[in-house]
C-alpha positions, -999 to +999 in steps of 0.1 A: -468+434-830-456+399-839-421+409-830-433+423-797-450+390-789-420+369-800-398+390-777-420+384-748-422+346-755-384+344-756-380+362-723-407+340-708-388+308-718-355+321-704-373+332-672-389+298-667-355+280-672-339+303-647-367+296-622-363+258-626-326+260-621-329+283-591-355+262-573-337+229-581-305+243-566-322+257-535-340+224-528-306+207-526-298+228-495-328+215-475-315+193-447-328+158-443-328+125-461-353+122-490-352+084-489-360+084-452-388+109-458-403+087-484-401+055-463-412+071-430-400+062-396-390+027-405-352+020-409-341+018-445-321-013-455-290-006-475-303-026-505-336-007-506-317+026-502-294+018-531-324+007-553-343+039-546-313+061-551-308+045-585-344+048-595-347+085-586-312+093-598-301+105-563-267+088-566-258+109-597-237+141-596-257+173-591-251+188-625-260+155-642-293+154-622-300+191-631-293+185-668-315+154-669-343+172-651-342+202-676-343+178-706-372+159-691-391+192-683-386+204-719-402+171-730-432+176-706-419+151-680-420+167-645-407+136-628-422+110-604-435+117-570-419+096-543-448+104-519-478+099-541-463+072-563-476+089-594-462+111-621-460+147-611-477+159-643-508+137-635-510+151-599-508+187-612-534+180-639-558+169-612-551+197-587-545+228-609-581+231-623-594+234-588-569+262-579-576+279-612-613+278-605-609+292-570-583+319-579-599+328-613-634+334-599-621+354-569-597+373-592-625+382-616-649+394-589-621+413-572-613+432-604-649+442-611-656+452-575-623+469-570-625+490-602-661+501-593-651+511-557-620+529-570-639+549-595-667+557-570-643+567-543-623+590-566-652+608-584-675+613-554-680+650-545-684+641-508-651+639-490-666+619-462-677+592-486-643+591-502-627+588-468-651+560-458-643+540-490-605+546-485-606+535-449-625+503-457-601+494-486-571+501-464-584+479-436-591+451-460-557+454-476-539+453-442-556+421-431-537+388-438-555+365-462-555+335-438-569+357-410-598+369-432-605+333-442-606+322-405-630+351-397-653+341-424-653+305-412-660+315-376-688+338-387-706+320-415-698+283-408-693+279-370-717+306-356-744+308-383-739+273-398-748+285-433-717+272-452-693+243-448-660+249-432-636+231-454-631+208-484-644+209-519-675+187-515-691+162-491-674+128-485-706+110-496-731+125-520-761+112-539-769+145-557-767+148-594-770+174-621-778+209-608-780+197-572-745+183-575-732+217-587-750+236-560-737+212-534-701+219-544-707+256-550-714+260-513-678+249-505-664+276-528-683+306-513-659+313-484-626+307-502-638+328-532-650+355-509-616+356-492-598+359-526-623+386-537-617+407-506-579+405-511-581+414-548-607+441-544-586+461-519-556+459-541-573+470-573-594+497-556-563+514-543-546+515-577-579+525-595-586+554-571-551+568-574-552+565-612-587+582-615-576+610-592-545+616-614-566+615-646-591+640-633-563+665-630-552+662-667-557+690-691-580+672-715-605+666-687-606+703-681-612+709-718-640+683-718-657+702-689-654+735-708-670+719-739-701+712-718-698+674-715-718+659-687-701+644-657-712+609-668-698+614-703-665+626-690-661+597-666-672+570-690-657+584-721-624+598-708-616+590-672-623+552-671-605+543-703-573+562-694-573+554-657-576+517-662-543+514-680-521+515-649-544+490-633-539+466-661-501+468-656-505+453-621-529+426-631-502+401-639-485+408-605-519+405-588-526+372-604-492+359-593-499+370-558-533+353-560-517+320-571-491+323-544-518+330-518-534+297-526-508+280-503-522+298-472-558+300-483-562+263-494-546+253-461-571+273-441-601+258-460-585+223-466-591+229-503-575+201-524-557+224-549-521+232-558-515+253-527-523+224-503-503+201-526-473+223-521-476+222-483-479+184-484-449+181-507-427+203-484-436+182-454-428+150-472-397+165-489-410+155-523-387+177-544-402+166-577-436+179-567-423+211-552-404+220-584-434+210-605-457+233-585-433+262-588-430+257-625-467+256-629-472+288-609-444+305-628-459+295-661-493+308-650-478+342-640-458+344-672-488+337-694-509+362-675-482+389-679-481+382-717-519+385-718-517+418-698-491+432-722-512+423-752-543+439-736-523+470-727-511+473-763-547+469-776-560+496-753-531+520-759-523+526-796-490+542-787-477+507-776-487+492-809-469+520-828-437+517-808-438+479-813-442+482-850-414+508-852-391+486-831 
């Protein structure tokens, strides 16, 4: 098992280094002048340009800049933001917990609801009920995330006035304690609901297909012949075996959820990593862009490792093969 974990960690390190190199190379192809983007519309004097190029190593050869950046990243230094005038690490440390809260809560709710809907749809004896659940899941899966967010804003914020439209909290607040938490929780309802809808539809499709396939296995027929009740078969045999394929896509789903933050946080003006990425692209702040990509890649890699360990814990065959390998 330890060898299995060590192998995944080594692959994760190589993958992250490859991601850094790829993103760093692609950003060099973006047209425009980073110095001009940092200064704005004002003309840049030659002396100021030379000073900024030296400070941010823009006058060095490409491979020298790439090597220096890789060394700094390995030491935990993600560079300095020309737009925010702050270290990139400090900016990400401020923004990432907000995105993690938003994506994590929506991801958890989506898993629970999606697994429940998938099981209910697959085991129901009424074909019309199964078709109704499948239709709702398919409709939800086909709707773009940003469009769902806009619909929720128009319905619950603009027309009903129940929830705020954007942001993470009021500009001025005198609340404290529980009232302070409830005040900010209202701003999370619509973004979390949008995330939940997206994740629910994804998980429900996989869970329904997995349960239907499990119900056709021979050991389920044997369990019925032994006289086990429908509930005992579903809870004792079907759910445990059907959830394994769903676990394999959890890492991919979490990566999609983190990537979806770029659109979702823009719709709700939520000050997380997604909106930071949009701001950095507009300002051509390459250090922040690479830092955000590294952060998202690390999150996805860590989640995939957790999923592999969870899969090995649920399926003893994985543990045996890992020990033999």
